[in-house]
ChimeraX commands (.cxc) that place a marker at each C-alpha (Angstrom):
marker #1 position 233.61,87.06,314.38 radius 0.5
marker #1 position 235.83,89.20,316.50 radius 0.5
marker #1 position 234.33,92.33,314.97 radius 0.5
marker #1 position 230.76,92.56,313.75 radius 0.5
marker #1 position 229.87,94.52,310.73 radius 0.5
marker #1 position 227.76,97.62,311.43 radius 0.5
marker #1 position 224.04,97.67,310.63 radius 0.5
marker #1 position 221.90,100.49,309.43 radius 0.5
marker #1 position 219.44,101.88,311.94 radius 0.5
marker #1 position 215.78,102.31,311.10 radius 0.5
marker #1 position 213.68,105.30,312.13 radius 0.5
marker #1 position 210.07,105.37,313.15 radius 0.5
marker #1 position 207.68,108.24,312.79 radius 0.5
marker #1 position 205.50,108.70,315.82 radius 0.5
marker #1 position 202.31,110.71,315.31 radius 0.5
marker #1 position 199.86,112.09,317.79 radius 0.5
marker #1 position 196.59,110.55,318.86 radius 0.5
marker #1 position 193.61,110.90,316.52 radius 0.5
marker #1 position 191.88,114.27,316.49 radius 0.5
marker #1 position 188.78,114.57,318.70 radius 0.5
marker #1 position 185.44,114.14,317.06 radius 0.5
marker #1 position 182.92,116.90,317.44 radius 0.5
marker #1 position 179.18,116.51,317.20 radius 0.5
marker #1 position 176.29,118.85,317.63 radius 0.5
marker #1 position 172.89,117.54,318.52 radius 0.5
marker #1 position 169.90,119.05,316.86 radius 0.5
marker #1 position 166.52,118.82,318.55 radius 0.5
marker #1 position 164.25,116.49,316.64 radius 0.5
marker #1 position 161.43,119.00,316.38 radius 0.5
marker #1 position 163.51,122.04,315.55 radius 0.5
marker #1 position 163.32,123.38,312.04 radius 0.5
marker #1 position 166.13,122.47,309.65 radius 0.5
marker #1 position 168.66,125.25,309.26 radius 0.5
marker #1 position 168.77,124.47,305.54 radius 0.5
marker #1 position 165.05,125.02,304.93 radius 0.5
marker #1 position 164.44,128.32,306.65 radius 0.5
marker #1 position 161.56,130.32,305.33 radius 0.5
marker #1 position 163.30,133.52,306.30 radius 0.5
marker #1 position 164.26,135.95,303.57 radius 0.5
marker #1 position 167.76,135.39,302.23 radius 0.5
marker #1 position 170.37,138.00,302.90 radius 0.5
marker #1 position 173.10,138.77,300.36 radius 0.5
marker #1 position 175.04,140.98,302.69 radius 0.5
marker #1 position 178.82,140.31,302.84 radius 0.5
marker #1 position 178.79,140.65,306.59 radius 0.5
marker #1 position 177.82,138.05,309.21 radius 0.5
marker #1 position 174.25,137.94,310.22 radius 0.5
marker #1 position 173.79,138.49,313.92 radius 0.5
marker #1 position 171.46,135.59,314.64 radius 0.5
marker #1 position 170.76,134.85,318.31 radius 0.5
marker #1 position 172.23,131.55,319.47 radius 0.5
marker #1 position 174.49,131.15,316.41 radius 0.5
marker #1 position 178.04,132.45,316.25 radius 0.5
marker #1 position 180.06,132.51,313.00 radius 0.5
marker #1 position 183.22,131.94,314.99 radius 0.5
marker #1 position 182.24,128.35,315.81 radius 0.5
marker #1 position 183.55,127.20,312.43 radius 0.5
marker #1 position 187.14,128.41,313.02 radius 0.5
marker #1 position 188.16,125.50,315.35 radius 0.5
marker #1 position 187.25,123.10,312.54 radius 0.5
marker #1 position 189.29,125.11,310.01 radius 0.5
marker #1 position 192.30,125.21,312.33 radius 0.5
marker #1 position 192.09,121.46,312.98 radius 0.5
marker #1 position 191.88,120.72,309.23 radius 0.5
marker #1 position 194.92,122.88,308.44 radius 0.5
marker #1 position 196.96,121.35,311.27 radius 0.5
marker #1 position 196.07,117.83,310.11 radius 0.5
marker #1 position 197.05,118.59,306.52 radius 0.5
marker #1 position 200.40,120.00,307.63 radius 0.5
marker #1 position 201.14,116.97,309.80 radius 0.5
marker #1 position 200.30,114.61,306.94 radius 0.5
marker #1 position 202.61,116.49,304.57 radius 0.5
marker #1 position 205.46,116.26,307.08 radius 0.5
marker #1 position 204.83,112.52,307.54 radius 0.5
marker #1 position 204.97,111.88,303.77 radius 0.5
marker #1 position 208.20,113.87,303.44 radius 0.5
marker #1 position 209.80,112.02,306.36 radius 0.5
marker #1 position 208.93,108.63,304.90 radius 0.5
marker #1 position 210.41,109.68,301.55 radius 0.5
marker #1 position 213.62,110.69,303.31 radius 0.5
marker #1 position 213.70,107.27,304.97 radius 0.5
marker #1 position 213.81,105.37,301.65 radius 0.5
marker #1 position 215.96,102.25,302.14 radius 0.5
marker #1 position 219.54,102.38,300.90 radius 0.5
marker #1 position 220.85,99.79,298.47 radius 0.5
marker #1 position 224.06,99.41,300.42 radius 0.5
marker #1 position 223.67,96.35,302.64 radius 0.5
marker #1 position 227.01,96.34,304.39 radius 0.5
marker #1 position 229.17,99.30,305.30 radius 0.5
marker #1 position 232.70,99.03,306.62 radius 0.5
marker #1 position 233.99,101.72,308.99 radius 0.5
marker #1 position 236.46,104.14,307.44 radius 0.5
marker #1 position 240.08,104.00,308.57 radius 0.5
marker #1 position 242.79,106.59,308.15 radius 0.5
marker #1 position 245.61,104.05,308.42 radius 0.5
marker #1 position 245.82,100.26,307.85 radius 0.5
marker #1 position 245.36,98.01,310.87 radius 0.5
marker #1 position 248.80,96.38,310.41 radius 0.5
marker #1 position 252.14,97.90,309.46 radius 0.5
marker #1 position 254.03,96.22,306.57 radius 0.5
marker #1 position 257.21,96.53,308.65 radius 0.5
marker #1 position 255.81,93.95,311.08 radius 0.5
marker #1 position 253.32,92.04,308.96 radius 0.5
marker #1 position 254.17,90.38,305.64 radius 0.5
marker #1 position 251.29,89.71,303.28 radius 0.5
marker #1 position 251.56,87.73,300.04 radius 0.5
marker #1 position 248.44,87.51,297.89 radius 0.5
marker #1 position 248.16,84.07,296.26 radius 0.5
marker #1 position 246.20,84.06,293.01 radius 0.5
marker #1 position 245.45,81.58,290.27 radius 0.5
marker #1 position 242.41,80.06,288.65 radius 0.5
marker #1 position 240.34,77.44,290.49 radius 0.5
marker #1 position 242.33,74.22,290.53 radius 0.5
marker #1 position 245.71,75.88,289.85 radius 0.5
marker #1 position 247.20,74.27,292.97 radius 0.5
marker #1 position 247.32,77.30,295.27 radius 0.5
marker #1 position 246.37,75.33,298.38 radius 0.5
marker #1 position 249.02,72.65,297.82 radius 0.5
marker #1 position 251.84,75.17,297.39 radius 0.5
marker #1 position 250.67,77.26,300.34 radius 0.5
marker #1 position 250.85,74.15,302.54 radius 0.5
marker #1 position 254.49,73.64,301.47 radius 0.5
marker #1 position 255.39,77.24,302.30 radius 0.5
marker #1 position 253.70,77.00,305.69 radius 0.5
marker #1 position 255.72,73.87,306.49 radius 0.5
marker #1 position 259.10,75.27,305.42 radius 0.5
marker #1 position 258.81,79.02,306.09 radius 0.5
marker #1 position 256.23,79.20,308.89 radius 0.5
marker #1 position 253.71,81.34,307.08 radius 0.5
marker #1 position 250.12,81.46,308.23 radius 0.5
marker #1 position 247.89,80.29,305.42 radius 0.5
marker #1 position 244.57,82.12,305.17 radius 0.5
marker #1 position 242.22,80.88,302.50 radius 0.5
marker #1 position 239.51,83.43,301.76 radius 0.5
marker #1 position 237.32,80.61,300.47 radius 0.5
marker #1 position 237.83,78.48,303.59 radius 0.5
marker #1 position 237.03,81.43,305.85 radius 0.5
marker #1 position 233.83,82.11,303.92 radius 0.5
marker #1 position 232.79,78.45,303.98 radius 0.5
marker #1 position 233.44,78.28,307.73 radius 0.5
marker #1 position 231.42,81.45,308.27 radius 0.5
marker #1 position 228.46,80.14,306.30 radius 0.5
marker #1 position 228.35,77.06,308.55 radius 0.5
marker #1 position 228.84,78.98,311.79 radius 0.5
marker #1 position 225.67,78.80,313.91 radius 0.5
marker #1 position 223.98,82.18,314.12 radius 0.5
marker #1 position 225.97,83.79,311.29 radius 0.5
marker #1 position 223.98,86.66,309.80 radius 0.5
marker #1 position 225.86,86.24,306.51 radius 0.5
marker #1 position 225.67,82.43,306.21 radius 0.5
marker #1 position 222.84,82.25,303.67 radius 0.5
marker #1 position 224.25,85.13,301.65 radius 0.5
marker #1 position 227.70,83.49,301.42 radius 0.5
marker #1 position 226.21,80.11,300.52 radius 0.5
marker #1 position 224.20,81.62,297.68 radius 0.5
marker #1 position 227.17,83.51,296.23 radius 0.5
marker #1 position 229.52,80.53,296.38 radius 0.5
marker #1 position 226.99,78.20,294.77 radius 0.5
marker #1 position 226.52,80.61,291.85 radius 0.5
marker #1 position 230.26,81.16,291.45 radius 0.5
marker #1 position 229.90,84.85,292.34 radius 0.5
marker #1 position 232.18,86.97,294.50 radius 0.5
marker #1 position 230.97,87.51,298.07 radius 0.5
marker #1 position 230.56,91.21,299.03 radius 0.5
marker #1 position 233.93,92.78,299.72 radius 0.5
marker #1 position 233.19,93.96,303.26 radius 0.5
marker #1 position 232.45,90.44,304.49 radius 0.5
marker #1 position 235.63,88.89,303.08 radius 0.5
marker #1 position 237.94,91.72,304.16 radius 0.5
marker #1 position 236.58,91.67,307.71 radius 0.5
marker #1 position 236.98,87.89,308.03 radius 0.5
marker #1 position 240.60,88.14,306.87 radius 0.5
marker #1 position 241.37,90.99,309.25 radius 0.5
marker #1 position 239.88,89.06,312.16 radius 0.5
marker #1 position 241.97,85.97,311.36 radius 0.5
marker #1 position 245.16,88.02,311.01 radius 0.5
marker #1 position 244.50,89.82,314.27 radius 0.5
marker #1 position 244.17,86.49,316.10 radius 0.5
marker #1 position 247.68,85.53,314.95 radius 0.5
marker #1 position 249.40,88.89,315.46 radius 0.5
marker #1 position 248.05,89.43,318.98 radius 0.5
marker #1 position 249.44,86.06,320.06 radius 0.5
marker #1 position 252.95,86.87,318.81 radius 0.5
marker #1 position 255.13,88.48,321.48 radius 0.5
marker #1 position 256.55,90.95,318.92 radius 0.5
marker #1 position 253.23,91.60,317.22 radius 0.5
marker #1 position 254.48,90.16,313.93 radius 0.5
marker #1 position 253.04,87.81,311.33 radius 0.5
marker #1 position 253.61,86.32,307.86 radius 0.5
marker #1 position 250.51,85.57,305.82 radius 0.5
marker #1 position 249.73,83.79,302.58 radius 0.5
marker #1 position 246.27,85.01,301.60 radius 0.5
marker #1 position 244.98,82.40,299.20 radius 0.5
marker #1 position 242.33,83.23,296.58 radius 0.5
marker #1 position 242.30,86.92,297.40 radius 0.5
marker #1 position 241.87,89.61,296.15 radius 0.5
marker #1 position 239.35,88.44,293.56 radius 0.5
marker #1 position 238.45,91.96,292.41 radius 0.5
marker #1 position 240.12,95.36,292.20 radius 0.5
marker #1 position 237.94,96.88,294.91 radius 0.5
marker #1 position 238.99,94.07,297.29 radius 0.5
marker #1 position 242.67,94.71,296.56 radius 0.5
marker #1 position 242.43,98.44,297.10 radius 0.5
marker #1 position 240.24,98.15,300.20 radius 0.5
marker #1 position 242.48,95.55,301.86 radius 0.5
marker #1 position 245.68,97.53,301.30 radius 0.5
marker #1 position 243.99,100.73,302.44 radius 0.5
marker #1 position 242.42,99.38,305.62 radius 0.5
marker #1 position 244.21,96.16,306.63 radius 0.5
marker #1 position 247.82,95.94,305.35 radius 0.5
marker #1 position 249.77,96.68,302.15 radius 0.5
marker #1 position 250.97,93.49,300.43 radius 0.5
marker #1 position 254.54,92.62,299.41 radius 0.5
marker #1 position 253.47,91.13,296.08 radius 0.5
marker #1 position 251.18,88.64,294.33 radius 0.5
marker #1 position 252.19,85.00,293.94 radius 0.5
marker #1 position 250.42,84.04,290.71 radius 0.5
marker #1 position 250.06,80.37,289.71 radius 0.5
marker #1 position 249.40,80.32,285.97 radius 0.5
marker #1 position 247.51,77.28,284.65 radius 0.5
marker #1 position 245.38,76.70,281.50 radius 0.5
marker #1 position 241.64,76.29,281.91 radius 0.5
marker #1 position 241.58,72.73,280.54 radius 0.5
marker #1 position 244.07,71.52,283.13 radius 0.5
marker #1 position 242.27,73.25,285.97 radius 0.5
marker #1 position 238.93,71.76,284.95 radius 0.5
marker #1 position 240.39,68.26,284.89 radius 0.5
marker #1 position 241.83,68.74,288.39 radius 0.5
marker #1 position 238.62,70.13,289.83 radius 0.5
marker #1 position 236.41,67.38,288.48 radius 0.5
marker #1 position 238.77,64.82,289.97 radius 0.5
marker #1 position 238.83,66.66,293.28 radius 0.5
marker #1 position 235.04,66.88,293.29 radius 0.5
marker #1 position 234.79,63.11,293.67 radius 0.5
marker #1 position 236.05,63.35,297.25 radius 0.5
marker #1 position 236.04,67.02,298.30 radius 0.5
marker #1 position 232.34,67.31,299.11 radius 0.5
marker #1 position 232.44,70.98,298.03 radius 0.5
marker #1 position 229.23,72.32,296.48 radius 0.5
marker #1 position 231.18,74.26,293.83 radius 0.5
marker #1 position 233.25,71.30,292.54 radius 0.5
marker #1 position 230.81,70.45,289.76 radius 0.5
marker #1 position 230.86,71.15,286.02 radius 0.5
marker #1 position 228.30,73.99,286.12 radius 0.5
marker #1 position 229.92,75.86,289.01 radius 0.5
marker #1 position 233.41,75.31,287.55 radius 0.5
marker #1 position 232.47,77.08,284.31 radius 0.5
marker #1 position 231.07,80.03,286.28 radius 0.5
marker #1 position 234.23,80.20,288.42 radius 0.5
marker #1 position 236.49,80.24,285.36 radius 0.5
marker #1 position 234.47,83.05,283.82 radius 0.5
marker #1 position 234.52,85.04,287.04 radius 0.5
marker #1 position 238.29,84.60,287.45 radius 0.5
marker #1 position 239.09,85.79,283.93 radius 0.5
marker #1 position 236.75,88.78,284.10 radius 0.5
marker #1 position 237.48,90.01,287.63 radius 0.5
marker #1 position 240.70,88.49,289.00 radius 0.5
marker #1 position 243.01,88.76,285.99 radius 0.5
marker #1 position 242.68,92.58,286.01 radius 0.5
marker #1 position 243.99,92.44,289.60 radius 0.5
marker #1 position 247.03,90.44,288.47 radius 0.5
marker #1 position 247.70,92.93,285.67 radius 0.5
marker #1 position 247.31,95.87,288.07 radius 0.5
marker #1 position 250.01,94.51,290.38 radius 0.5
marker #1 position 252.17,93.44,287.45 radius 0.5
marker #1 position 252.40,97.08,286.35 radius 0.5
marker #1 position 253.70,97.84,289.84 radius 0.5
marker #1 position 256.31,95.07,289.53 radius 0.5
marker #1 position 254.54,93.18,292.31 radius 0.5
marker #1 position 253.80,89.83,290.63 radius 0.5
marker #1 position 255.79,86.60,290.95 radius 0.5
marker #1 position 254.45,84.28,288.24 radius 0.5
marker #1 position 254.79,80.50,288.54 radius 0.5
marker #1 position 254.07,77.96,285.78 radius 0.5
marker #1 position 251.57,75.62,287.47 radius 0.5
marker #1 position 251.26,72.89,284.83 radius 0.5
marker #1 position 254.24,70.91,286.13 radius 0.5
marker #1 position 254.19,68.34,288.92 radius 0.5
marker #1 position 253.55,69.71,292.44 radius 0.5
marker #1 position 257.23,69.21,293.39 radius 0.5
marker #1 position 258.47,71.04,290.30 radius 0.5
marker #1 position 256.05,73.87,290.91 radius 0.5
marker #1 position 257.23,74.19,294.51 radius 0.5
marker #1 position 260.89,74.25,293.47 radius 0.5
marker #1 position 260.22,77.19,291.16 radius 0.5
marker #1 position 258.13,78.88,293.86 radius 0.5
marker #1 position 260.92,78.71,296.46 radius 0.5
marker #1 position 263.55,79.99,294.04 radius 0.5
marker #1 position 261.50,83.00,293.00 radius 0.5
marker #1 position 260.44,83.88,296.54 radius 0.5
marker #1 position 264.05,83.78,297.74 radius 0.5
marker #1 position 264.98,86.14,294.93 radius 0.5
marker #1 position 262.40,88.62,296.21 radius 0.5
marker #1 position 262.55,88.15,299.97 radius 0.5
marker #1 position 265.99,86.63,300.60 radius 0.5
marker #1 position 266.85,83.14,301.78 radius 0.5
marker #1 position 265.76,83.75,305.37 radius 0.5
marker #1 position 262.32,85.16,304.69 radius 0.5
marker link #1:1,2 radius 0.2
marker link #1:2,3 radius 0.2
marker link #1:3,4 radius 0.2
marker link #1:4,5 radius 0.2
marker link #1:5,6 radius 0.2
marker link #1:6,7 radius 0.2
marker link #1:7,8 radius 0.2
marker link #1:8,9 radius 0.2
marker link #1:9,10 radius 0.2
marker link #1:10,11 radius 0.2
marker link #1:11,12 radius 0.2
marker link #1:12,13 radius 0.2
marker link #1:13,14 radius 0.2
marker link #1:14,15 radius 0.2
marker link #1:15,16 radius 0.2
marker link #1:16,17 radius 0.2
marker link #1:17,18 radius 0.2
marker link #1:18,19 radius 0.2
marker link #1:19,20 radius 0.2
marker link #1:20,21 radius 0.2
marker link #1:21,22 radius 0.2
marker link #1:22,23 radius 0.2
marker link #1:23,24 radius 0.2
marker link #1:24,25 radius 0.2
marker link #1:25,26 radius 0.2
marker link #1:26,27 radius 0.2
marker link #1:27,28 radius 0.2
marker link #1:28,29 radius 0.2
marker link #1:29,30 radius 0.2
marker link #1:30,31 radius 0.2
marker link #1:31,32 radius 0.2
marker link #1:32,33 radius 0.2
marker link #1:33,34 radius 0.2
marker link #1:34,35 radius 0.2
marker link #1:35,36 radius 0.2
marker link #1:36,37 radius 0.2
marker link #1:37,38 radius 0.2
marker link #1:38,39 radius 0.2
marker link #1:39,40 radius 0.2
marker link #1:40,41 radius 0.2
marker link #1:41,42 radius 0.2
marker link #1:42,43 radius 0.2
marker link #1:43,44 radius 0.2
marker link #1:44,45 radius 0.2
marker link #1:45,46 radius 0.2
marker link #1:46,47 radius 0.2
marker link #1:47,48 radius 0.2
marker link #1:48,49 radius 0.2
marker link #1:49,50 radius 0.2
marker link #1:50,51 radius 0.2
marker link #1:51,52 radius 0.2
marker link #1:52,53 radius 0.2
marker link #1:53,54 radius 0.2
marker link #1:54,55 radius 0.2
marker link #1:55,56 radius 0.2
marker link #1:56,57 radius 0.2
marker link #1:57,58 radius 0.2
marker link #1:58,59 radius 0.2
marker link #1:59,60 radius 0.2
marker link #1:60,61 radius 0.2
marker link #1:61,62 radius 0.2
marker link #1:62,63 radius 0.2
marker link #1:63,64 radius 0.2
marker link #1:64,65 radius 0.2
marker link #1:65,66 radius 0.2
marker link #1:66,67 radius 0.2
marker link #1:67,68 radius 0.2
marker link #1:68,69 radius 0.2
marker link #1:69,70 radius 0.2
marker link #1:70,71 radius 0.2
marker link #1:71,72 radius 0.2
marker link #1:72,73 radius 0.2
marker link #1:73,74 radius 0.2
marker link #1:74,75 radius 0.2
marker link #1:75,76 radius 0.2
marker link #1:76,77 radius 0.2
marker link #1:77,78 radius 0.2
marker link #1:78,79 radius 0.2
marker link #1:79,80 radius 0.2
marker link #1:80,81 radius 0.2
marker link #1:81,82 radius 0.2
marker link #1:82,83 radius 0.2
marker link #1:83,84 radius 0.2
marker link #1:84,85 radius 0.2
marker link #1:85,86 radius 0.2
marker link #1:86,87 radius 0.2
marker link #1:87,88 radius 0.2
marker link #1:88,89 radius 0.2
marker link #1:89,90 radius 0.2
marker link #1:90,91 radius 0.2
marker link #1:91,92 radius 0.2
marker link #1:92,93 radius 0.2
marker link #1:93,94 radius 0.2
marker link #1:94,95 radius 0.2
marker link #1:95,96 radius 0.2
marker link #1:96,97 radius 0.2
marker link #1:97,98 radius 0.2
marker link #1:98,99 radius 0.2
marker link #1:99,100 radius 0.2
marker link #1:100,101 radius 0.2
marker link #1:101,102 radius 0.2
marker link #1:102,103 radius 0.2
marker link #1:103,104 radius 0.2
marker link #1:104,105 radius 0.2
marker link #1:105,106 radius 0.2
marker link #1:106,107 radius 0.2
marker link #1:107,108 radius 0.2
marker link #1:108,109 radius 0.2
marker link #1:109,110 radius 0.2
marker link #1:110,111 radius 0.2
marker link #1:111,112 radius 0.2
marker link #1:112,113 radius 0.2
marker link #1:113,114 radius 0.2
marker link #1:114,115 radius 0.2
marker link #1:115,116 radius 0.2
marker link #1:116,117 radius 0.2
marker link #1:117,118 radius 0.2
marker link #1:118,119 radius 0.2
marker link #1:119,120 radius 0.2
marker link #1:120,121 radius 0.2
marker link #1:121,122 radius 0.2
marker link #1:122,123 radius 0.2
marker link #1:123,124 radius 0.2
marker link #1:124,125 radius 0.2
marker link #1:125,126 radius 0.2
marker link #1:126,127 radius 0.2
marker link #1:127,128 radius 0.2
marker link #1:128,129 radius 0.2
marker link #1:129,130 radius 0.2
marker link #1:130,131 radius 0.2
marker link #1:131,132 radius 0.2
marker link #1:132,133 radius 0.2
marker link #1:133,134 radius 0.2
marker link #1:134,135 radius 0.2
marker link #1:135,136 radius 0.2
marker link #1:136,137 radius 0.2
marker link #1:137,138 radius 0.2
marker link #1:138,139 radius 0.2
marker link #1:139,140 radius 0.2
marker link #1:140,141 radius 0.2
marker link #1:141,142 radius 0.2
marker link #1:142,143 radius 0.2
marker link #1:143,144 radius 0.2
marker link #1:144,145 radius 0.2
marker link #1:145,146 radius 0.2
marker link #1:146,147 radius 0.2
marker link #1:147,148 radius 0.2
marker link #1:148,149 radius 0.2
marker link #1:149,150 radius 0.2
marker link #1:150,151 radius 0.2
marker link #1:151,152 radius 0.2
marker link #1:152,153 radius 0.2
marker link #1:153,154 radius 0.2
marker link #1:154,155 radius 0.2
marker link #1:155,156 radius 0.2
marker link #1:156,157 radius 0.2
marker link #1:157,158 radius 0.2
marker link #1:158,159 radius 0.2
marker link #1:159,160 radius 0.2
marker link #1:160,161 radius 0.2
marker link #1:161,162 radius 0.2
marker link #1:162,163 radius 0.2
marker link #1:163,164 radius 0.2
marker link #1:164,165 radius 0.2
marker link #1:165,166 radius 0.2
marker link #1:166,167 radius 0.2
marker link #1:167,168 radius 0.2
marker link #1:168,169 radius 0.2
marker link #1:169,170 radius 0.2
marker link #1:170,171 radius 0.2
marker link #1:171,172 radius 0.2
marker link #1:172,173 radius 0.2
marker link #1:173,174 radius 0.2
marker link #1:174,175 radius 0.2
marker link #1:175,176 radius 0.2
marker link #1:176,177 radius 0.2
marker link #1:177,178 radius 0.2
marker link #1:178,179 radius 0.2
marker link #1:179,180 radius 0.2
marker link #1:180,181 radius 0.2
marker link #1:181,182 radius 0.2
marker link #1:182,183 radius 0.2
marker link #1:183,184 radius 0.2
marker link #1:184,185 radius 0.2
marker link #1:185,186 radius 0.2
marker link #1:186,187 radius 0.2
marker link #1:187,188 radius 0.2
marker link #1:188,189 radius 0.2
marker link #1:189,190 radius 0.2
marker link #1:190,191 radius 0.2
marker link #1:191,192 radius 0.2
marker link #1:192,193 radius 0.2
marker link #1:193,194 radius 0.2
marker link #1:194,195 radius 0.2
marker link #1:195,196 radius 0.2
marker link #1:196,197 radius 0.2
marker link #1:197,198 radius 0.2
marker link #1:198,199 radius 0.2
marker link #1:199,200 radius 0.2
marker link #1:200,201 radius 0.2
marker link #1:201,202 radius 0.2
marker link #1:202,203 radius 0.2
marker link #1:203,204 radius 0.2
marker link #1:204,205 radius 0.2
marker link #1:205,206 radius 0.2
marker link #1:206,207 radius 0.2
marker link #1:207,208 radius 0.2
marker link #1:208,209 radius 0.2
marker link #1:209,210 radius 0.2
marker link #1:210,211 radius 0.2
marker link #1:211,212 radius 0.2
marker link #1:212,213 radius 0.2
marker link #1:213,214 radius 0.2
marker link #1:214,215 radius 0.2
marker link #1:215,216 radius 0.2
marker link #1:216,217 radius 0.2
marker link #1:217,218 radius 0.2
marker link #1:218,219 radius 0.2
marker link #1:219,220 radius 0.2
marker link #1:220,221 radius 0.2
marker link #1:221,222 radius 0.2
marker link #1:222,223 radius 0.2
marker link #1:223,224 radius 0.2
marker link #1:224,225 radius 0.2
marker link #1:225,226 radius 0.2
marker link #1:226,227 radius 0.2
marker link #1:227,228 radius 0.2
marker link #1:228,229 radius 0.2
marker link #1:229,230 radius 0.2
marker link #1:230,231 radius 0.2
marker link #1:231,232 radius 0.2
marker link #1:232,233 radius 0.2
marker link #1:233,234 radius 0.2
marker link #1:234,235 radius 0.2
marker link #1:235,236 radius 0.2
marker link #1:236,237 radius 0.2
marker link #1:237,238 radius 0.2
marker link #1:238,239 radius 0.2
marker link #1:239,240 radius 0.2
marker link #1:240,241 radius 0.2
marker link #1:241,242 radius 0.2
marker link #1:242,243 radius 0.2
marker link #1:243,244 radius 0.2
marker link #1:244,245 radius 0.2
marker link #1:245,246 radius 0.2
marker link #1:246,247 radius 0.2
marker link #1:247,248 radius 0.2
marker link #1:248,249 radius 0.2
marker link #1:249,250 radius 0.2
marker link #1:250,251 radius 0.2
marker link #1:251,252 radius 0.2
marker link #1:252,253 radius 0.2
marker link #1:253,254 radius 0.2
marker link #1:254,255 radius 0.2
marker link #1:255,256 radius 0.2
marker link #1:256,257 radius 0.2
marker link #1:257,258 radius 0.2
marker link #1:258,259 radius 0.2
marker link #1:259,260 radius 0.2
marker link #1:260,261 radius 0.2
marker link #1:261,262 radius 0.2
marker link #1:262,263 radius 0.2
marker link #1:263,264 radius 0.2
marker link #1:264,265 radius 0.2
marker link #1:265,266 radius 0.2
marker link #1:266,267 radius 0.2
marker link #1:267,268 radius 0.2
marker link #1:268,269 radius 0.2
marker link #1:269,270 radius 0.2
marker link #1:270,271 radius 0.2
marker link #1:271,272 radius 0.2
marker link #1:272,273 radius 0.2
marker link #1:273,274 radius 0.2
marker link #1:274,275 radius 0.2
marker link #1:275,276 radius 0.2
marker link #1:276,277 radius 0.2
marker link #1:277,278 radius 0.2
marker link #1:278,279 radius 0.2
marker link #1:279,280 radius 0.2
marker link #1:280,281 radius 0.2
marker link #1:281,282 radius 0.2
marker link #1:282,283 radius 0.2
marker link #1:283,284 radius 0.2
marker link #1:284,285 radius 0.2
marker link #1:285,286 radius 0.2
marker link #1:286,287 radius 0.2
marker link #1:287,288 radius 0.2
marker link #1:288,289 radius 0.2
marker link #1:289,290 radius 0.2
marker link #1:290,291 radius 0.2
marker link #1:291,292 radius 0.2
marker link #1:292,293 radius 0.2
marker link #1:293,294 radius 0.2
marker link #1:294,295 radius 0.2
marker link #1:295,296 radius 0.2
marker link #1:296,297 radius 0.2
marker link #1:297,298 radius 0.2
view
């Protein structure tokens, strides 16, 4: 990737060397200090016994107190270092990376098997858009040697789940930047296929990467999409083109992606296309509605 995602730093607590050990040898033949035959004294003061000083115990007391304090600080520091649940953090930005005056972004949404890829290919051919498939970028990243997110992406795709937002948004931004930097005027037109899949993706992308023009929504019933996907699975080689994964993907789309469509619809930013017709008929409707929004020379 052109830009790596930041990692959290770990802290180590360094502690001092073990405390010195003290020993006091007692002559073998000397009487035990605990069995003295001398009369006991109940005086509150220290007994002035030759060769014995009451102050010898204070170094041990000081060492014990210092050790206890150091242990308490160590426990508190380790508690403060409890691992965070956030695995990936994207840097905050005050303004989007790209200006909508130079970069045109159309989100392309529809259930799995609605024909988004086919219609995007037609628009690329006739209107010179750059087609960015969020799914293709994720699949390429999971196969990239040395990718730190490869296994994570593979697991999410297999289970029909949505890959963490920060990964997808960063991959899209990197791909867009590659195109824009090569254009002499710093411009670009992008069809972002299969994205945003969730509201947080939509908001994050528009906040940090580029505001979109609108959503191109291909509407297709679940039964038709399932039939298309099972047929495609015979030759696609994709791990998610199977009956079990298809059901999970349908459920995920309805629960997470349809709220995104409705959010943009309320903003009058949805162009809805009936996707049950033949590919040519669907494309004819797509061109007509895009020209109504963007003009004939978009």
